C-alpha positions as CSV (number, residue, x, y, z in Angstrom):
1,X,109.9,48.7,-10.4
2,X,107.0,46.6,-8.9
3,X,105.2,43.8,-10.7
4,X,101.6,44.7,-11.7
5,X,99.5,44.0,-8.6
6,X,96.0,44.8,-9.9
7,X,93.9,43.8,-12.9
8,X,93.4,46.3,-15.7
9,X,90.8,46.5,-18.4
10,X,90.7,49.0,-21.3
11,X,88.8,50.0,-24.4
12,X,89.7,52.3,-27.3
13,X,87.5,54.1,-29.8
14,X,89.1,54.9,-33.1
15,X,87.8,56.4,-36.3
16,X,88.8,55.7,-40.0
17,X,88.2,58.4,-42.6
18,X,89.0,57.5,-46.3
19,X,91.6,54.9,-45.4
20,X,92.3,51.2,-45.3
21,X,92.8,50.4,-41.6
22,X,93.8,46.8,-42.1
23,X,93.8,45.1,-45.6
24,X,93.0,41.5,-46.0
25,X,95.7,39.8,-48.2
26,X,93.3,37.0,-49.1
27,X,90.7,39.4,-50.4
28,X,92.7,41.7,-52.7
29,X,93.8,43.8,-49.7
30,X,90.3,45.1,-49.2
31,X,89.6,46.4,-45.7
32,X,88.8,43.5,-43.4
33,X,85.1,42.8,-43.0
34,X,83.1,40.1,-41.3
35,X,80.1,38.3,-42.9
36,X,77.7,40.8,-41.4
37,X,79.4,43.7,-43.1
38,X,81.1,45.1,-40.0
39,X,84.7,46.3,-40.4
40,X,87.5,44.6,-38.5
41,X,91.1,45.4,-37.5
42,X,93.0,42.3,-36.4
43,X,94.6,42.1,-32.9
44,X,97.9,41.3,-34.7
45,X,97.7,44.7,-36.5
46,X,96.9,46.5,-33.3
47,X,99.8,44.9,-31.4
48,X,102.1,45.8,-34.3
49,X,101.1,49.5,-33.9
50,X,101.6,49.3,-30.1
51,X,105.1,47.7,-30.6
52,X,105.9,50.6,-33.0
53,X,104.9,53.2,-30.5
54,X,106.9,51.6,-27.8
55,X,109.9,51.4,-30.1
56,X,109.5,55.1,-30.9
57,X,109.6,55.7,-27.2
58,X,113.0,54.0,-26.9
59,X,111.8,50.7,-25.6
60,X,113.6,47.4,-26.6
61,X,111.4,45.5,-29.0
62,X,112.0,41.8,-30.0
63,X,109.5,41.6,-32.9
64,X,110.4,44.6,-35.1
65,X,109.1,45.4,-38.6
66,X,111.8,45.1,-41.2
67,X,111.1,48.6,-42.4
68,X,111.4,50.1,-38.9
69,X,114.1,48.0,-37.2
70,X,116.8,49.8,-35.3
71,X,119.4,47.1,-35.5
72,X,121.1,45.1,-38.2
73,X,119.5,41.7,-37.5
74,X,117.7,40.0,-40.3
75,X,115.8,37.5,-38.1
76,X,114.4,36.8,-34.6
77,X,117.1,34.2,-34.1
78,X,119.9,36.7,-34.8
79,X,118.3,39.1,-32.4
80,X,118.1,36.5,-29.7
81,X,121.7,35.3,-30.4
82,X,122.9,38.9,-29.9
83,X,122.0,38.7,-26.2
84,X,125.0,37.1,-24.5
85,X,122.9,35.3,-21.9
86,X,120.4,33.9,-24.4
87,X,123.3,33.0,-26.8
88,X,124.9,31.0,-23.9
89,X,121.7,29.1,-23.3
90,X,121.3,28.4,-27.1
91,X,124.8,27.0,-27.3
92,X,124.5,24.8,-24.2
93,X,123.9,21.1,-24.6
94,X,121.1,21.2,-22.0
95,X,119.1,24.4,-22.2
96,X,116.8,25.8,-19.5
97,X,113.5,26.9,-21.0
98,X,112.5,28.8,-17.8
99,X,115.8,30.7,-17.7
100,X,115.5,31.5,-21.4
101,X,112.0,32.9,-20.9
102,X,113.0,34.9,-17.9
103,X,115.9,36.6,-19.7
104,X,113.8,37.3,-22.8
105,X,111.0,38.9,-20.8
106,X,113.6,41.1,-18.9
107,X,115.2,42.2,-22.2
108,X,112.1,43.0,-24.4
109,X,109.0,44.8,-23.3
110,X,106.8,43.2,-26.1
111,X,107.8,39.7,-24.9
112,X,106.8,40.4,-21.3
113,X,103.6,42.2,-22.5
114,X,102.2,40.0,-25.3
115,X,104.2,36.8,-24.9
116,X,106.2,35.1,-27.6
117,X,106.9,31.7,-29.1
118,X,110.7,31.0,-29.4
119,X,111.1,28.1,-31.8
120,X,114.7,27.9,-33.0
121,X,116.2,24.9,-34.7
122,X,119.5,23.4,-33.4
123,X,122.6,24.4,-35.3
124,X,126.1,23.1,-35.4
125,X,127.1,25.2,-32.4
126,X,124.5,24.0,-29.9
127,X,121.0,22.9,-29.2
128,X,117.7,24.5,-30.3
129,X,115.0,25.8,-28.1
130,X,111.3,25.7,-28.0
131,X,109.9,28.1,-25.5
132,X,106.4,29.6,-25.2
133,X,105.8,32.7,-23.1
134,X,102.2,33.8,-22.3
135,X,101.9,37.5,-22.0
136,X,99.5,39.4,-19.6
137,X,98.3,41.9,-22.2
138,X,95.4,40.5,-24.4
139,X,93.8,42.5,-27.1
140,X,90.5,41.8,-29.0
141,X,90.0,42.4,-32.7
142,X,88.6,45.9,-33.3
143,X,85.1,45.9,-34.8
144,X,83.2,48.8,-36.3
145,X,80.0,49.9,-34.6
146,X,78.1,50.0,-37.9
147,X,78.5,48.1,-41.1
148,X,81.1,49.8,-43.3
149,X,81.0,50.8,-47.0
150,X,84.1,50.0,-49.0
151,X,85.0,52.2,-51.9
152,X,87.3,50.8,-54.6
153,X,89.1,52.7,-57.4
154,X,91.3,51.7,-60.3
155,X,94.8,53.1,-60.1
156,X,97.6,53.2,-62.7
157,X,101.3,53.8,-62.6
158,X,102.9,56.2,-65.1
159,X,105.9,54.1,-65.8
160,X,106.6,50.4,-66.4
161,X,108.5,48.4,-63.9
162,X,110.2,46.4,-66.6
163,X,111.6,47.5,-70.1
164,X,109.1,47.4,-72.9
165,X,107.3,49.6,-75.4
166,X,103.7,48.8,-74.2
167,X,102.4,49.5,-70.8
168,X,102.6,46.3,-68.8
169,X,99.8,44.7,-66.8
170,X,101.6,45.6,-63.6
171,X,100.8,49.3,-64.1
172,X,97.1,48.6,-63.3
173,X,95.8,48.0,-59.8
174,X,93.0,48.6,-57.3
175,X,92.9,50.7,-54.1
176,X,90.3,50.3,-51.4
177,X,89.2,52.4,-48.5
178,X,86.6,52.9,-45.8
179,X,84.9,56.2,-46.3
180,X,84.1,56.4,-42.6
181,X,84.0,53.9,-39.8
182,X,84.1,54.0,-36.0
183,X,85.8,51.0,-34.5
184,X,86.1,49.8,-30.9
185,X,88.5,47.4,-29.4
186,X,89.0,46.0,-25.9
187,X,91.8,44.6,-23.9
188,X,92.9,43.4,-20.4
189,X,96.1,42.9,-18.4
190,X,96.2,39.8,-16.3
191,X,98.1,39.9,-13.0
192,X,98.9,36.2,-12.8
193,X,100.7,36.3,-16.1
194,X,102.3,39.6,-15.2
195,X,104.0,37.9,-12.3
196,X,105.4,35.2,-14.6
197,X,106.8,37.7,-17.2
198,X,107.8,40.5,-14.8
199,X,105.4,43.0,-16.3
200,X,105.3,46.0,-14.1
201,X,103.1,48.9,-13.2
202,X,105.4,51.1,-15.2
203,X,105.0,48.8,-18.3
204,X,101.2,49.2,-17.9
205,X,101.6,53.0,-18.1
206,X,103.7,52.6,-21.3
207,X,101.0,50.5,-22.9
208,X,98.4,53.1,-21.9
209,X,100.5,55.9,-23.5
210,X,100.9,53.8,-26.7
211,X,97.1,53.4,-27.0
212,X,96.6,57.1,-26.7
213,X,99.2,57.8,-29.4
214,X,98.4,54.6,-31.4
215,X,98.5,56.2,-34.9
216,X,101.4,58.6,-34.5
217,X,104.1,57.9,-37.0
218,X,101.9,55.4,-38.8
219,X,101.5,57.0,-42.2
220,X,101.2,55.1,-45.4
221,X,99.6,55.4,-48.8
222,X,96.7,53.3,-47.4
223,X,96.5,55.4,-44.2
224,X,97.2,59.0,-44.9
225,X,98.2,61.2,-42.0
226,X,95.1,62.2,-40.1
227,X,92.9,59.4,-41.5
228,X,93.1,57.2,-38.4
229,X,92.3,58.8,-35.1
230,X,92.1,57.7,-31.5
231,X,89.1,59.5,-29.9
232,X,88.9,57.9,-26.4
233,X,90.8,55.5,-24.3
234,X,89.0,54.0,-21.3
235,X,91.2,52.6,-18.6
236,X,89.8,50.6,-15.7
237,X,92.1,49.8,-12.8
238,X,90.7,47.3,-10.4
239,X,91.6,47.2,-6.7
240,X,92.7,43.6,-6.6
241,X,94.6,41.0,-8.6
242,X,91.5,39.2,-9.7
243,X,89.4,42.4,-10.2
244,X,86.1,43.4,-8.9
245,X,84.3,42.4,-12.1
246,X,84.9,40.1,-15.0
247,X,86.5,41.7,-18.1
248,X,83.3,40.9,-20.1
249,X,81.2,42.9,-17.7
250,X,83.6,45.8,-17.7
251,X,83.8,45.9,-21.5
252,X,80.0,45.8,-21.7
253,X,79.8,48.9,-19.6
254,X,80.9,50.9,-22.6
255,X,78.0,51.4,-24.9
256,X,78.6,52.9,-28.4
257,X,75.6,53.2,-30.8
258,X,75.0,54.9,-34.1
259,X,72.4,57.6,-34.1
260,X,71.9,57.5,-37.9
261,X,71.6,54.8,-40.5
262,X,74.7,56.0,-42.3
263,X,76.9,57.8,-39.8
264,X,79.6,60.1,-41.3
265,X,81.4,61.4,-38.2
266,X,81.9,60.8,-34.5
267,X,79.0,63.2,-33.8
268,X,76.7,60.6,-35.3
269,X,77.3,58.2,-32.4
270,X,76.2,58.0,-28.8
271,X,79.0,57.0,-26.4
272,X,78.0,56.2,-22.8
273,X,79.8,54.4,-20.0
274,X,77.5,52.7,-17.4
275,X,79.0,53.0,-13.9
276,X,80.1,49.9,-12.0
277,X,80.1,50.3,-8.3
278,X,83.6,50.8,-7.0
279,X,85.2,50.9,-10.4
280,X,85.6,54.2,-12.3
281,X,87.4,54.4,-15.6
282,X,90.1,56.9,-16.4
283,X,89.0,58.5,-19.7
284,X,91.6,60.0,-22.0
285,X,91.4,61.7,-25.3
286,X,93.6,60.5,-28.2
287,X,96.6,62.4,-29.3
C-alpha cells in the first residue's frame, strides 16, 4: 500500500426529514442551530459516523462507542495496553513518543485518519505517555443551506421508572426534530500529514465509501431509518501533493441554493458545481 501522494478535497450533501441530526446537550438536546437560525451537525458527530462505518466494514477502530464496541475494553487505555508493542512502551522507563505514534497509526485507521491525543497517566507498572497525533483528514461542521424550523413535542412514558402510586416527573419529556433541512459539509485530506501517519490511497478510498454510506446502520429514536440521507458526494483528487487549488476555492466551487423561502425537499434546491480548470470532481450518489 502506498502513502497518499495527492491532495483530496470533498463535499457531502445530506438531508434531514423529521429527525434530530445532532442534539445539543446544553440546550435540552434540541437540534444544533447557530445564532442565524441555520442548522449544524458537529464535525465530531460526523467523524463518529465515519468511524462506525469503518468499523462495520471490518476496520480496526481505536475510539469505539460503548454501545458498538467489538471488544471487551472499557477504556482507551485498556485498548492501547492490549497491543503488545504499545504495552511495552507504556511499561518502559523511557518511552518513545514517535514510536508510540507510529505503532498506533499502523494499528488503527481512525488514528492515522483523524489523529488522536494519547494522554495516559503513569501507573505502578511503568511510565505514562502524552502523545499527540495530527491526522490528515479534516472535516468541517455541516451547516444547513437554509434556516431550519425545529418542532418540539411533549412525550410521556406509560410506566414509572421507580416504584410509586403516582406517575413520576421522569415520565414526562420533550422530543425535538427538524422537519426538513439540507446540510452540506466539506473536508480535505492533507498529504504532508498522511506521510507522517502512514495514511494510504486505500485508506482514502475507505473514507470515500464511508461518506457514501454515512447513515447506514445509524438508526435511533431521534433518527428513524430513512430520515437521514446522503444525496451527493463530491470528491476532488488533485494531481500533486499541494494541490492545484486551495481547499477554500475548491469548496466554493460547489454552489447549493434554496429556490423557495421554505424548501421541503431536495427538488427545492439548486445544486451546481463550477468547473475548475484541470480539476474535475468525481460525483457519487448516496447509498
